[in-house]
C-alpha positions in Angstrom: 4.1 -11.0 6.6 0.6 -12.2 5.8 -2.4 -9.9 5.4 -3.5 -11.0 8.7 -0.5 -10.1 10.4 -0.3 -6.7 8.7 -3.8 -6.3 10.2 -2.6 -7.2 13.7 0.2 -4.6 13.6 -2.3 -2.1 12.3 -4.5 -2.7 15.2 -1.6 -2.6 17.6 -0.5 0.7 16.4 -4.1 1.9 16.4 -4.4 1.0 20.2 -1.2 2.9 20.7 -2.3 6.2 19.1 -5.9 5.9 20.8 -4.4 5.3 24.1 -2.0 8.0 23.7 -4.8 10.4 22.7 -3.3 11.0 19.4 -6.1 11.9 16.8 -5.8 10.9 13.1 -5.0 13.7 10.8 -4.2 13.8 7.1 -1.1 16.0 6.1 -0.9 17.1 2.6 2.0 15.4 1.0 3.6 18.6 -0.2 3.6 19.9 3.5 6.9 20.0 5.7 6.1 18.7 9.1 8.4 19.7 11.9 6.6 18.7 15.0 6.2 15.3 16.5 2.7 15.6 17.2 1.7 16.2 13.8 4.0 13.4 12.5 2.3 11.0 14.9 -1.2 12.1 14.2 -0.6 11.5 10.4 0.8 8.0 10.9 -2.5 7.5 13.0 -4.4 8.7 10.1 -2.7 6.3 7.6 -3.9 3.1 9.3 -7.4 3.0 7.8 -6.1 3.5 4.2 -3.6 0.8 4.9 -6.4 -1.7 5.7 -8.2 -0.7 2.4 -4.6 -1.5 0.5 -4.5 -4.7 2.1 -8.1 -5.5 0.8 -6.9 -4.4 -2.8 -3.9 -6.4 -2.5 -1.6 -3.7 -2.8 1.2 -5.2 -0.1 4.0 -3.2 -1.5 2.5 0.1 -0.5 1.1 -1.3 2.9 4.8 -2.4 3.7 6.2 1.2 2.6 3.8 2.9 4.8 4.4 0.5 7.6 8.1 1.3 7.4 7.1 5.0 7.6 5.1 4.8 10.5 7.6 2.5 12.4 10.3 5.1 11.4 8.3 7.8 13.0 7.7 5.8 16.2 11.3 4.8 16.6 12.3 8.4 15.9 10.0 9.7 18.4 11.2 7.4 21.1 8.2 5.2 21.6 9.6 2.0 20.3 13.1 0.5 20.0 14.2 -1.1 16.8 14.0 -4.5 18.4 10.6 -3.9 19.5 9.5 -2.8 16.0 11.2 -5.8 14.2 9.5 -8.3 17.0 6.2 -6.7 16.1 6.6 -7.8 12.4 7.8 -11.4 13.2 5.3 -14.0 12.4 3.5 -15.7 15.3 5.1 -18.9 16.6 3.3 -22.1 16.2 4.8 -23.6 19.1 6.8 -26.2 17.1 10.1 -24.5 17.5 
């Protein structure tokens, strides 16, 4: 994925969280989270940091965090695996 595609995916998930009324929070990394609401709120809170990582060229970290968020969204039942894969696919340029 290109940095621009990453930004598109981040924007899509930000809209999802905002439209779902899920406020961003930061959960300490040594805490155990057992409820879905906190997991989703933490994922929302990760998005701004991911944009900073893109600007810094830290794409491996962006991809790890994206995978984490997508795993939580799948486990929470908001997206199917196919929908998540589709989100990551490059935009078609219409030549196929």
